[in-house]
C-alpha positions in Angstrom: 2.8 -49.8 37.4 3.1 -52.2 34.6 5.5 -51.7 31.7 2.5 -51.0 29.4 1.3 -48.1 31.5 4.9 -46.7 31.9 5.3 -46.6 28.1 1.8 -45.0 27.7 2.7 -42.4 30.4 6.2 -41.8 28.7 4.4 -41.3 25.3 1.9 -38.9 26.6 4.6 -36.9 28.4 6.8 -36.8 25.3 3.7 -35.8 23.2 2.8 -33.0 25.6 6.4 -31.7 25.8 6.7 -31.8 22.1 3.5 -29.7 21.7 4.9 -27.2 24.1 8.0 -26.8 22.0 6.0 -26.4 18.9 3.7 -23.8 20.5 6.7 -21.9 21.7 8.2 -21.8 18.2 5.0 -20.7 16.6 5.0 -16.9 17.4 8.5 -16.5 15.9 7.2 -18.0 12.6 4.1 -15.8 12.7 6.0 -12.5 12.4 4.1 -9.8 10.6 5.0 -9.2 6.9 6.9 -6.0 6.0 4.5 -3.7 4.3 6.1 -0.7 2.4 5.0 2.6 3.8 4.3 5.8 1.8 6.9 8.5 2.7 6.5 11.2 0.0 4.5 12.2 -3.1 6.4 14.0 -5.9 5.3 15.5 -9.2 7.3 16.4 -12.3 6.6 17.8 -15.8 8.3 15.8 -18.5 8.2 16.1 -22.4 5.0 14.5 -23.4 3.7 13.5 -19.9 3.3 14.5 -16.3 4.7 12.2 -13.6 3.6 11.6 -10.0 5.9 9.4 -7.9 4.9 7.7 -4.7 8.1 7.1 -2.6 7.8 4.0 -0.3 9.8 2.5 2.4 11.4 -0.9 2.3 9.6 -4.1 1.8 8.2 -6.0 -1.3 7.3 -3.9 -4.3 3.5 -3.5 -4.3 1.2 -4.5 -7.1 -0.3 -1.4 -8.7 -3.5 -0.8 -10.7 -5.5 2.1 -12.0 -8.9 3.0 -13.1 -10.4 5.9 -14.9 -13.4 6.9 -12.8 -16.2 9.4 -12.9 -15.5 10.5 -9.4 -13.0 9.6 -6.7 -14.1 8.0 -3.4 -12.4 7.7 -0.1 -11.4 4.2 1.1 -12.9 2.8 3.4 -15.9 5.3 3.9 -17.0 5.5 0.2 -17.5 9.3 0.6 -16.8 11.5 -2.5 -13.4 13.0 -2.5 -13.8 16.5 -4.2 -10.7 17.2 -6.4 -9.9 19.7 -9.2 -10.2 18.1 -12.5 -12.4 17.2 -15.5 -11.7 13.5 -15.2 -10.2 11.2 -12.5 -7.7 8.4 -12.1 -7.7 6.2 -9.1 -4.4 4.4 -8.4 -4.2 1.6 -5.9 -0.9 0.1 -4.5 -1.0 -3.3 -2.5 0.6 -4.1 -0.2 1.3 -0.5 1.0 0.3 1.8 4.0 0.6 5.5 5.0 1.2 4.6 8.5 3.4 2.4 10.5 2.5 -0.6 12.7 1.9 1.7 15.6 -0.6 3.8 13.6 1.8 6.7 13.2 1.7 8.4 9.9 4.6 7.8 7.6 3.2 10.3 5.0 2.9 13.7 6.6 2.5 15.8 3.3 -0.8 17.3 2.3 -3.8 14.9 1.8 -4.7 17.0 -1.4 -2.8 19.4 -3.4 -2.8 21.3 -6.8 -0.2 20.7 -9.3 0.0 24.1 -11.2 3.3 23.1 -12.8 1.9 20.1 -14.8 0.1 20.2 -18.1 -2.6 17.5 -17.6 -2.6 16.5 -14.0 -4.3 19.3 -12.0 -4.5 17.9 -8.5 -3.5 14.8 -6.3 -5.2 13.3 -3.3 -4.4 10.6 -0.8 -7.8 8.8 -1.1 -7.2 5.7 1.0 -5.1 4.0 3.5 -6.9 0.8 4.7 -5.9 -2.9 5.0 -2.6 -2.6 3.3 -4.1 -0.7 0.3 -3.0 2.9 -0.5 -5.1 4.8 -2.9 -4.2 8.0 -4.9 -6.6 10.1 -6.9 -5.6 12.3 -9.7 -7.7 15.0 -11.3 -6.9 15.6 -14.9 -7.8 18.0 -17.7 -8.2 15.3 -20.4 -8.5 11.6 -20.8 -5.2 10.5 -22.2 -2.8 7.6 -21.9 -1.8 6.4 -18.4 1.1 4.2 -17.5 1.5 2.9 -13.9 4.5 0.9 -12.8 6.9 0.2 -9.9 10.5 0.7 -9.4 12.7 -0.7 -6.7 15.9 0.2 -4.8 14.2 2.3 -3.4 10.6 1.3 -3.9 8.4 3.8 -6.0 5.1 3.7 -7.7 5.3 5.8 -10.9 2.2 7.3 -12.6 2.7 8.8 -16.1 -0.2 10.7 -17.6 0.2 11.9 -21.2 -0.4 15.4 -22.1 
């Protein structure tokens, strides 16, 4: 074989070997991101507002948003979620889940419950757990100010609804 052919063969061998090394390193780099999981829903009566707290596991603090809606719908089915209340608040946390990577529920509490000890919030429902979005619906007596925010160490989503 000529020198040119040996060099070409060596270059191809080096290229193929290098590709194998990169391919072998790729799965470790593609590890799934940690998504905080819902573990508990707590409620509390405070002076001037009702508080609903979503306790979450470790991971990045989720982004939260809320909407005042005419009715609550289940995510992803879109079916109406019947809940006690005159008005409704839909709260979404992303990324978050109510199950682990194996599909086991991390939130094992009630899917819906009444909140008889609160002044404005009448009921709470877990309305969605789909594609790293957890949705919570609140049934309330009156439309008032709502403040939704996150706290860390440990992760929590806090929903304050004025009386």
